[in-house]
C-alpha positions in Angstrom: 24.1 -10.6 42.4 21.5 -8.9 40.2 21.7 -5.1 39.9 18.7 -3.0 38.8 19.1 -1.3 35.4 18.9 2.4 35.0 15.6 3.8 33.9 15.3 4.9 30.3 14.3 8.6 30.0 10.9 9.6 28.6 12.7 11.4 25.8 14.5 8.3 24.6 11.4 6.2 24.8 9.3 8.8 22.9 12.0 9.1 20.2 12.1 5.4 19.8 8.3 5.1 19.5 8.2 8.0 17.1 10.8 6.4 14.8 8.9 3.1 14.9 5.6 4.8 14.0 7.2 6.9 11.2 8.7 3.7 9.7 5.3 1.9 9.9 3.6 4.9 8.3 6.1 4.9 5.4 5.7 1.2 4.9 1.9 1.5 4.9 2.0 4.3 2.3 4.3 2.2 0.1 1.9 -0.8 0.4 -1.1 1.3 -0.5 0.7 2.8 -3.5 1.7 -0.6 -4.7 -1.9 -1.9 -4.3 -3.3 1.1 -6.3 -0.8 0.4 -9.1 -1.7 -3.2 -9.3 -5.5 -2.5 -9.3 -5.0 0.2 -12.0 -3.1 -2.2 -14.2 -5.7 -5.0 -13.7 -8.5 -2.5 -14.5 -6.8 -1.4 -17.7 -6.2 -5.0 -18.7 -9.8 -5.9 -18.2 -11.1 -2.8 -20.1 -8.8 -3.7 -23.0 -10.1 -7.2 -23.2 -13.7 -6.2 -22.9 -13.4 -3.5 -25.6 -11.8 -6.1 -27.9 -14.7 -8.4 -27.4 -17.3 -5.7 -28.2 -15.3 -4.7 -31.3 -15.5 -8.2 -32.7 -19.2 -8.5 -32.1 -21.4 -7.7 -35.2 -23.3 -4.4 -35.0 -27.0 -4.3 -35.4 -28.8 -1.4 -37.2 -32.4 -0.7 -36.8 
């Protein structure tokens, strides 16, 4: 015969939710940091290649 389970206390429920939210927050911060690093490296690579192109171009004097 089925027996009803005991109710989980509010404190346990809130602790579990707080842990879940904290972990999600940490993961989001790591993902944002990683994305910023990638964008920074891509930006520096593109600046390096564009400055190399302008250095190779002949300069004009008036």
